[in-house]
N, CA and C atoms as an extended XYZ file, in Angstrom:
399
Properties=species:S:1:pos:R:3:atomname:S:1:resname:S:1:resid:I:1 pbc="F F F"
N         0.827       -1.184        0.000 N   MET     1
C         0.000        0.000        0.000 CA  MET     1
C         0.876        1.254        0.000 C   MET     1
N         2.069        1.164        0.589 N   ILE     2
C         2.932        2.338        0.652 CA  ILE     2
C         3.312        2.810       -0.750 C   ILE     2
N         3.517        1.864       -1.674 N   ASN     3
C         3.856        2.258       -3.039 CA  ASN     3
C         2.694        2.974       -3.715 C   ASN     3
N         1.477        2.500       -3.478 N   SER     4
C         0.298        3.165       -4.046 CA  SER     4
C         0.146        4.567       -3.465 C   SER     4
N         0.366        4.685       -2.169 N   PHE     5
C         0.271        5.995       -1.524 CA  PHE     5
C         1.359        6.925       -2.063 C   PHE     5
N         2.560        6.392       -2.231 N   ARG     6
C         3.668        7.190       -2.762 CA  ARG     6
C         3.344        7.675       -4.176 C   ARG     6
N         2.821        6.783       -5.020 N   GLU     7
C         2.437        7.172       -6.382 CA  GLU     7
C         1.336        8.231       -6.358 C   GLU     7
N         0.372        8.046       -5.466 N   PHE     8
C        -0.707        9.021       -5.343 CA  PHE     8
C        -0.151       10.390       -4.963 C   PHE     8
N         0.756       10.414       -3.985 N   ARG     9
C         1.346       11.684       -3.543 CA  ARG     9
C         2.193       12.317       -4.641 C   ARG     9
N         2.881       11.488       -5.421 N   ALA    10
C         3.732       12.008       -6.487 CA  ALA    10
C         2.914       12.642       -7.610 C   ALA    10
N         1.703       12.169       -7.806 N   THR    11
C         0.870       12.699       -8.873 CA  THR    11
C        -0.166       13.693       -8.380 C   THR    11
N        -0.224       13.894       -7.082 N   SER    12
C        -1.216       14.802       -6.506 CA  SER    12
C        -0.904       16.248       -6.867 C   SER    12
N        -1.882       16.950       -7.396 N   VAL    13
C        -1.707       18.343       -7.818 CA  VAL    13
C        -1.637       19.275       -6.620 C   VAL    13
N        -2.242       18.888       -5.513 N   SER    14
C        -2.337       19.794       -4.370 CA  SER    14
C        -1.082       19.859       -3.520 C   SER    14
N        -0.038       19.131       -3.878 N   CYS    15
C         1.187       19.113       -3.073 CA  CYS    15
C         2.027       20.343       -3.360 C   CYS    15
N         2.564       20.949       -2.310 N   GLY    16
C         3.465       22.083       -2.486 CA  GLY    16
C         4.831       21.593       -2.932 C   GLY    16
N         5.464       22.287       -3.854 N   ALA    17
C         6.727       21.823       -4.414 CA  ALA    17
C         7.912       22.108       -3.506 C   ALA    17
N         7.847       23.142       -2.683 N   LEU    18
C         9.012       23.505       -1.885 CA  LEU    18
C         8.891       23.145       -0.413 C   LEU    18
N         7.729       22.776        0.013 N   ASP    19
C         7.511       22.444        1.407 CA  ASP    19
C         8.037       21.038        1.680 C   ASP    19
N         9.045       20.861        2.538 N   PRO    20
C         9.645       19.547        2.738 CA  PRO    20
C         8.685       18.526        3.317 C   PRO    20
N         7.706       18.978        4.065 N   ILE    21
C         6.781       18.019        4.646 CA  ILE    21
C         5.709       17.631        3.637 C   ILE    21
N         5.231       18.566        2.831 N   THR    22
C         4.174       18.238        1.892 CA  THR    22
C         4.688       17.827        0.534 C   THR    22
N         5.948       18.047        0.245 N   SER    23
C         6.494       17.618       -1.032 CA  SER    23
C         6.563       16.098       -1.049 C   SER    23
N         5.826       15.445       -1.952 N   PRO    24
C         5.768       13.983       -1.908 CA  PRO    24
C         7.112       13.327       -2.158 C   PRO    24
N         7.845       13.812       -3.141 N   ARG    25
C         9.108       13.183       -3.493 CA  ARG    25
C        10.113       13.349       -2.369 C   ARG    25
N        10.219       14.550       -1.812 N   LEU    26
C        11.214       14.813       -0.784 CA  LEU    26
C        10.914       14.062        0.503 C   LEU    26
N         9.694       14.105        1.001 N   SER    27
C         9.422       13.459        2.278 CA  SER    27
C         9.574       11.947        2.184 C   SER    27
N         9.154       11.333        1.068 N   PHE    28
C         9.339        9.893        0.930 CA  PHE    28
C        10.808        9.540        0.754 C   PHE    28
N        11.538       10.324       -0.026 N   THR    29
C        12.962       10.074       -0.210 CA  THR    29
C        13.690       10.248        1.119 C   THR    29
N        13.334       11.286        1.836 N   PHE    30
C        13.912       11.551        3.152 CA  PHE    30
C        13.650       10.357        4.076 C   PHE    30
N        12.417        9.888        4.113 N   CYS    31
C        12.061        8.742        4.966 CA  CYS    31
C        12.828        7.489        4.570 C   CYS    31
N        12.934        7.235        3.276 N   LEU    32
C        13.655        6.046        2.813 CA  LEU    32
C        15.130        6.107        3.199 C   LEU    32
N        15.731        7.288        3.107 N   GLN    33
C        17.124        7.445        3.511 CA  GLN    33
C        17.283        7.206        5.014 C   GLN    33
N        16.337        7.709        5.780 N   ILE    34
C        16.390        7.514        7.239 CA  ILE    34
C        16.210        6.037        7.573 C   ILE    34
N        15.283        5.372        6.905 N   LYS    35
C        15.069        3.940        7.166 CA  LYS    35
C        16.318        3.129        6.809 C   LYS    35
N        17.003        3.499        5.723 N   ALA    36
C        18.254        2.826        5.359 CA  ALA    36
C        19.312        3.076        6.439 C   ALA    36
N        19.350        4.298        6.938 N   TYR    37
C        20.282        4.654        8.015 CA  TYR    37
C        20.019        3.795        9.258 C   TYR    37
N        18.757        3.628        9.610 N   GLU    38
C        18.391        2.885       10.821 CA  GLU    38
C        18.798        1.416       10.745 C   GLU    38
N        18.939        0.895        9.545 N   LYS    39
C        19.317       -0.514        9.378 CA  LYS    39
C        20.820       -0.746        9.482 C   LYS    39
N        21.606        0.325        9.423 N   LEU    40
C        23.058        0.181        9.492 CA  LEU    40
C        23.487       -0.226       10.899 C   LEU    40
N        24.393       -1.173       10.976 N   GLU    41
C        24.856       -1.660       12.273 CA  GLU    41
C        26.159       -1.009       12.720 C   GLU    41
N        27.008       -0.652       11.776 N   CYS    42
C        28.314       -0.085       12.080 CA  CYS    42
C        28.188        1.424       12.345 C   CYS    42
N        28.759        1.880       13.452 N   ALA    43
C        28.695        3.295       13.828 CA  ALA    43
C        29.357        4.194       12.781 C   ALA    43
N        30.447        3.703       12.181 N   GLU    44
C        31.128        4.496       11.145 CA  GLU    44
C        30.228        4.702        9.929 C   GLU    44
N        29.540        3.635        9.530 N   ASP    45
C        28.610        3.749        8.394 CA  ASP    45
C        27.453        4.681        8.728 C   ASP    45
N        26.953        4.570        9.969 N   ARG    46
C        25.853        5.457       10.399 CA  ARG    46
C        26.305        6.908       10.407 C   ARG    46
N        27.551        7.171       10.827 N   MET    47
C        28.055        8.541       10.857 CA  MET    47
C        28.097        9.121        9.444 C   MET    47
N        28.615        8.353        8.505 N   LYS    48
C        28.696        8.819        7.124 CA  LYS    48
C        27.289        9.071        6.569 C   LYS    48
N        26.398        8.111        6.781 N   GLN    49
C        25.025        8.242        6.277 CA  GLN    49
C        24.300        9.399        6.967 C   GLN    49
N        24.509        9.570        8.255 N   ALA    50
C        23.872       10.662        8.992 CA  ALA    50
C        24.318       12.012        8.443 C   ALA    50
N        25.599       12.146        8.181 N   ARG    51
C        26.114       13.407        7.606 CA  ARG    51
C        25.537       13.636        6.204 C   ARG    51
N        25.442       12.577        5.415 N   ASP    52
C        24.855       12.706        4.074 CA  ASP    52
C        23.393       13.148        4.155 C   ASP    52
N        22.640       12.523        5.042 N   ILE    53
C        21.229       12.898        5.208 CA  ILE    53
C        21.129       14.342        5.680 C   ILE    53
N        21.962       14.700        6.648 N   TYR    54
C        21.930       16.065        7.169 CA  TYR    54
C        22.257       17.068        6.054 C   TYR    54
N        23.309       16.798        5.300 N   ASP    55
C        23.721       17.723        4.233 CA  ASP    55
C        22.702       17.791        3.100 C   ASP    55
N        22.207       16.631        2.660 N   ASN    56
C        21.350       16.581        1.473 CA  ASN    56
C        19.887       16.918        1.721 C   ASN    56
N        19.427       16.802        2.943 N   PHE    57
C        18.026       17.095        3.221 CA  PHE    57
C        17.859       18.267        4.181 C   PHE    57
N        18.458       18.173        5.340 N   ILE    58
C        18.224       19.181        6.374 CA  ILE    58
C        18.947       20.485        6.044 C   ILE    58
N        20.247       20.421        5.782 N   MET    59
C        21.014       21.636        5.519 CA  MET    59
C        20.545       22.325        4.243 C   MET    59
N        20.211       21.567        3.213 N   LYS    60
C        19.695       22.162        1.978 CA  LYS    60
C        18.452       22.992        2.252 C   LYS    60
N        17.563       22.448        3.086 N   GLU    61
C        16.326       23.162        3.417 CA  GLU    61
C        16.616       24.387        4.281 C   GLU    61
N        17.589       24.272        5.165 N   LEU    62
C        17.958       25.423        5.993 CA  LEU    62
C        18.511       26.546        5.127 C   LEU    62
N        19.373       26.194        4.195 N   LEU    63
C        19.968       27.197        3.316 CA  LEU    63
C        18.928       27.831        2.391 C   LEU    63
N        17.958       27.056        1.983 N   ALA    64
C        16.898       27.571        1.114 CA  ALA    64
C        15.805       28.271        1.917 C   ALA    64
N        15.962       28.268        3.231 N   ARG    65
C        14.978       28.853        4.150 CA  ARG    65
C        13.587       28.251        3.978 C   ARG    65
N        13.578       26.958        3.703 N   SER    66
C        12.300       26.267        3.556 CA  SER    66
C        12.211       25.076        4.504 C   SER    66
N        12.966       25.133        5.575 N   HIS    67
C        12.963       24.075        6.590 CA  HIS    67
C        11.741       24.271        7.471 C   HIS    67
N        10.699       23.472        7.211 N   ASP    68
C         9.436       23.633        7.931 CA  ASP    68
C         9.255       22.651        9.079 C   ASP    68
N        10.289       21.951        9.419 N   TYR    69
C        10.219       21.040       10.559 CA  TYR    69
C        10.487       21.839       11.830 C   TYR    69
N        10.163       21.261       12.966 N   SER    70
C        10.321       21.976       14.230 CA  SER    70
C        11.801       22.174       14.562 C   SER    70
N        12.049       23.193       15.380 N   LYS    71
C        13.423       23.458       15.837 CA  LYS    71
C        13.938       22.306       16.695 C   LYS    71
N        13.023       21.652       17.399 N   GLU    72
C        13.427       20.534       18.253 CA  GLU    72
C        14.043       19.409       17.425 C   GLU    72
N        13.475       19.148       16.260 N   CYS    73
C        14.037       18.122       15.361 CA  CYS    73
C        15.462       18.491       14.973 C   CYS    73
N        15.610       19.709       14.519 N   LEU    74
C        16.915       20.194       14.078 CA  LEU    74
C        17.921       20.147       15.218 C   LEU    74
N        17.549       20.655       16.378 N   GLN    75
C        18.463       20.694       17.520 CA  GLN    75
C        18.846       19.291       17.977 C   GLN    75
N        17.904       18.378       17.938 N   HIS    76
C        18.176       16.998       18.333 CA  HIS    76
C        19.269       16.397       17.447 C   HIS    76
N        19.129       16.538       16.135 N   VAL    77
C        20.105       15.974       15.200 CA  VAL    77
C        21.445       16.691       15.325 C   VAL    77
N        21.428       18.015       15.374 N   GLN    78
C        22.681       18.768       15.468 CA  GLN    78
C        23.449       18.428       16.741 C   GLN    78
N        22.724       18.310       17.848 N   LYS    79
C        23.372       17.997       19.128 CA  LYS    79
C        24.111       16.661       19.044 C   LYS    79
N        23.465       15.668       18.483 N   HIS    80
C        24.095       14.349       18.376 CA  HIS    80
C        25.255       14.352       17.385 C   HIS    80
N        25.090       15.033       16.260 N   LEU    81
C        26.160       15.052       15.271 CA  LEU    81
C        27.392       15.795       15.785 C   LEU    81
N        27.190       16.852       16.557 N   MET    82
C        28.336       17.580       17.107 CA  MET    82
C        29.114       16.718       18.096 C   MET    82
N        28.448       15.794       18.754 N   LYS    83
C        29.112       14.894       19.698 CA  LYS    83
C        29.631       13.631       19.004 C   LYS    83
N        29.445       13.553       17.681 N   ASN    84
C        29.767       12.334       16.921 CA  ASN    84
C        29.030       11.128       17.475 C   ASN    84
N        27.827       11.364       17.941 N   ASP    85
C        26.963       10.332       18.494 CA  ASP    85
C        25.873       10.058       17.458 C   ASP    85
N        25.812        8.826       16.949 N   VAL    86
C        24.845        8.504       15.902 CA  VAL    86
C        23.975        7.302       16.302 C   VAL    86
N        23.039        7.519       17.218 N   PRO    87
C        22.147        6.419       17.587 CA  PRO    87
C        21.221        6.078       16.418 C   PRO    87
N        20.679        4.897       16.442 N   VAL    88
C        19.765        4.462       15.388 CA  VAL    88
C        18.556        5.398       15.307 C   VAL    88
N        18.177        5.975       16.417 N   THR    89
C        16.984        6.837       16.492 CA  THR    89
C        17.300        8.311       16.235 C   THR    89
N        18.423        8.604       15.650 N   LEU    90
C        18.850        9.990       15.447 CA  LEU    90
C        17.800       10.839       14.735 C   LEU    90
N        17.196       10.312       13.694 N   PHE    91
C        16.254       11.088       12.891 CA  PHE    91
C        14.792       10.816       13.246 C   PHE    91
N        14.551       10.144       14.350 N   GLU    92
C        13.185        9.796       14.757 CA  GLU    92
C        12.243       11.006       14.847 C   GLU    92
N        12.690       12.153       15.379 N   PRO    93
C        11.777       13.311       15.423 CA  PRO    93
C        11.300       13.744       14.024 C   PRO    93
N        12.172       13.661       13.033 N   TYR    94
C        11.770       14.005       11.664 CA  TYR    94
C        10.748       13.010       11.132 C   TYR    94
N        10.996       11.728       11.361 N   ILE    95
C        10.067       10.689       10.903 CA  ILE    95
C         8.691       10.904       11.519 C   ILE    95
N         8.656       11.201       12.811 N   GLU    96
C         7.379       11.431       13.487 CA  GLU    96
C         6.632       12.610       12.877 C   GLU    96
N         7.326       13.705       12.595 N   GLU    97
C         6.668       14.872       11.998 CA  GLU    97
C         6.140       14.566       10.603 C   GLU    97
N         6.921       13.862        9.811 N   ILE    98
C         6.470       13.519        8.453 CA  ILE    98
C         5.263       12.596        8.534 C   ILE    98
N         5.337       11.567        9.370 N   TYR    99
C         4.219       10.630        9.492 CA  TYR    99
C         2.965       11.323       10.030 C   TYR    99
N         3.139       12.193       11.002 N   ASN   100
C         1.974       12.913       11.543 CA  ASN   100
C         1.298       13.759       10.476 C   ASN   100
N         2.120       14.378        9.625 N   HIS   101
C         1.544       15.185        8.546 CA  HIS   101
C         0.834       14.292        7.522 C   HIS   101
N         1.503       13.241        7.081 N   LEU   102
C         0.938       12.369        6.049 CA  LEU   102
C        -0.299       11.632        6.538 C   LEU   102
N        -0.389       11.407        7.824 N   ARG   103
C        -1.505       10.678        8.423 CA  ARG   103
C        -2.815       11.462        8.306 C   ARG   103
N        -2.732       12.764        8.212 N   ASP   104
C        -3.939       13.591        8.188 CA  ASP   104
C        -4.529       13.702        6.784 C   ASP   104
N        -4.579       14.875        6.273 N   GLU   105
C        -5.238       15.169        4.993 CA  GLU   105
C        -4.714       14.358        3.808 C   GLU   105
N        -3.400       14.230        3.615 N   PRO   106
C        -2.932       13.461        2.456 CA  PRO   106
C        -3.442       12.016        2.427 C   PRO   106
N        -3.453       11.351        3.583 N   PHE   107
C        -3.896        9.961        3.602 CA  PHE   107
C        -5.411        9.869        3.407 C   PHE   107
N        -6.153       10.818        3.948 N   LYS   108
C        -7.607       10.831        3.739 CA  LYS   108
C        -7.937       10.989        2.259 C   LYS   108
N        -7.184       11.850        1.567 N   LYS   109
C        -7.384       12.021        0.128 CA  LYS   109
C        -7.043       10.738       -0.618 C   LYS   109
N        -5.991       10.059       -0.174 N   PHE   110
C        -5.612        8.796       -0.797 CA  PHE   110
C        -6.723        7.765       -0.646 C   PHE   110
N        -7.327        7.684        0.543 N   LEU   111
C        -8.392        6.711        0.781 CA  LEU   111
C        -9.615        6.968       -0.101 C   LEU   111
N        -9.779        8.210       -0.534 N   GLU   112
C       -10.906        8.558       -1.402 CA  GLU   112
C       -10.538        8.493       -2.888 C   GLU   112
N        -9.295        8.150       -3.191 N   SER   113
C        -8.810        8.201       -4.570 CA  SER   113
C        -9.065        6.906       -5.337 C   SER   113
N        -8.917        7.010       -6.640 N   GLU   114
C        -9.032        5.845       -7.516 CA  GLU   114
C        -7.860        4.893       -7.300 C   GLU   114
N        -6.695        5.424       -6.950 N   LYS   115
C        -5.523        4.571       -6.687 CA  LYS   115
C        -5.800        3.601       -5.544 C   LYS   115
N        -6.461        4.081       -4.496 N   TYR   116
C        -6.778        3.217       -3.361 CA  TYR   116
C        -7.819        2.176       -3.767 C   TYR   116
N        -8.791        2.588       -4.539 N   THR   117
C        -9.804        1.649       -5.024 CA  THR   117
C        -9.142        0.538       -5.828 C   THR   117
N        -8.241        0.918       -6.725 N   ARG   118
C        -7.518       -0.074       -7.537 CA  ARG   118
C        -6.658       -0.977       -6.646 C   ARG   118
N        -6.025       -0.402       -5.645 N   PHE   119
C        -5.207       -1.195       -4.731 CA  PHE   119
C        -6.076       -2.244       -4.031 C   PHE   119
N        -7.233       -1.836       -3.530 N   CYS   120
C        -8.139       -2.763       -2.835 CA  CYS   120
C        -8.642       -3.855       -3.783 C   CYS   120
N        -8.959       -3.473       -5.020 N   GLN   121
C        -9.405       -4.459       -5.997 CA  GLN   121
C        -8.307       -5.484       -6.267 C   GLN   121
N        -7.075       -5.020       -6.398 N   TRP   122
C        -5.957       -5.917       -6.651 CA  TRP   122
C        -5.742       -6.865       -5.469 C   TRP   122
N        -5.794       -6.344       -4.260 N   LYS   123
C        -5.613       -7.184       -3.073 CA  LYS   123
C        -6.734       -8.210       -2.976 C   LYS   123
N        -7.945       -7.814       -3.310 N   ASN   124
C        -9.079       -8.731       -3.296 CA  ASN   124
C        -8.844       -9.862       -4.294 C   ASN   124
N        -8.369       -9.523       -5.480 N   LEU   125
C        -8.067      -10.523       -6.491 CA  LEU   125
C        -6.983      -11.477       -6.000 C   LEU   125
N        -5.918      -10.928       -5.399 N   GLU   126
C        -4.839      -11.780       -4.869 CA  GLU   126
C        -5.366      -12.739       -3.819 C   GLU   126
N        -6.220      -12.252       -2.921 N   LEU   127
C        -6.771      -13.117       -1.873 CA  LEU   127
C        -7.661      -14.199       -2.455 C   LEU   127
N        -8.480      -13.854       -3.447 N   ASN   128
C        -9.364      -14.838       -4.064 CA  ASN   128
C        -8.568      -15.928       -4.782 C   ASN   128
N        -7.461      -15.545       -5.405 N   ILE   129
C        -6.620      -16.537       -6.077 CA  ILE   129
C        -6.001      -17.469       -5.055 C   ILE   129
N        -5.534      -16.931       -3.937 N   GLN   130
C        -4.926      -17.767       -2.895 CA  GLN   130
C        -5.934      -18.716       -2.270 C   GLN   130
N        -7.161      -18.248       -2.064 N   VAL   131
C        -8.195      -19.078       -1.451 CA  VAL   131
C        -8.588      -20.208       -2.392 C   VAL   131
N        -8.651      -19.932       -3.675 N   SER   132
C        -9.090      -20.952       -4.623 CA  SER   132
C        -8.020      -21.992       -4.932 C   SER   132
N        -6.766      -21.689       -4.590 N   VAL   133
C        -5.682      -22.646       -4.874 CA  VAL   133
C        -5.601      -23.656       -3.813 C   VAL   133
């Protein structure tokens, strides 16, 4: 379902292009990078990935003055990076803000969309095939 939701958000006309939270491509890409970071076991790899995420997503938005996430998120990440501390949960505040935003209006629109209807029809077909086998 996440792929259908992602496609819906990518094609949605109502999405703002510069807003990091409402931009479909950026927030999903940001989330995917964070999820990849969370799977890393080596602290050195996490440090490199954390710096890349910070530079490519957070710092870019700060420089463009379009960083719409809370100051607490930013301060949390900066504090840990300055200490060279890279816990698996480093970007958790950002994930929570993105999920909280997507959970509201964007997801409600998705549930009312043709993409969701098609997704449900496909899942129904898959279940019927499995039951009949």
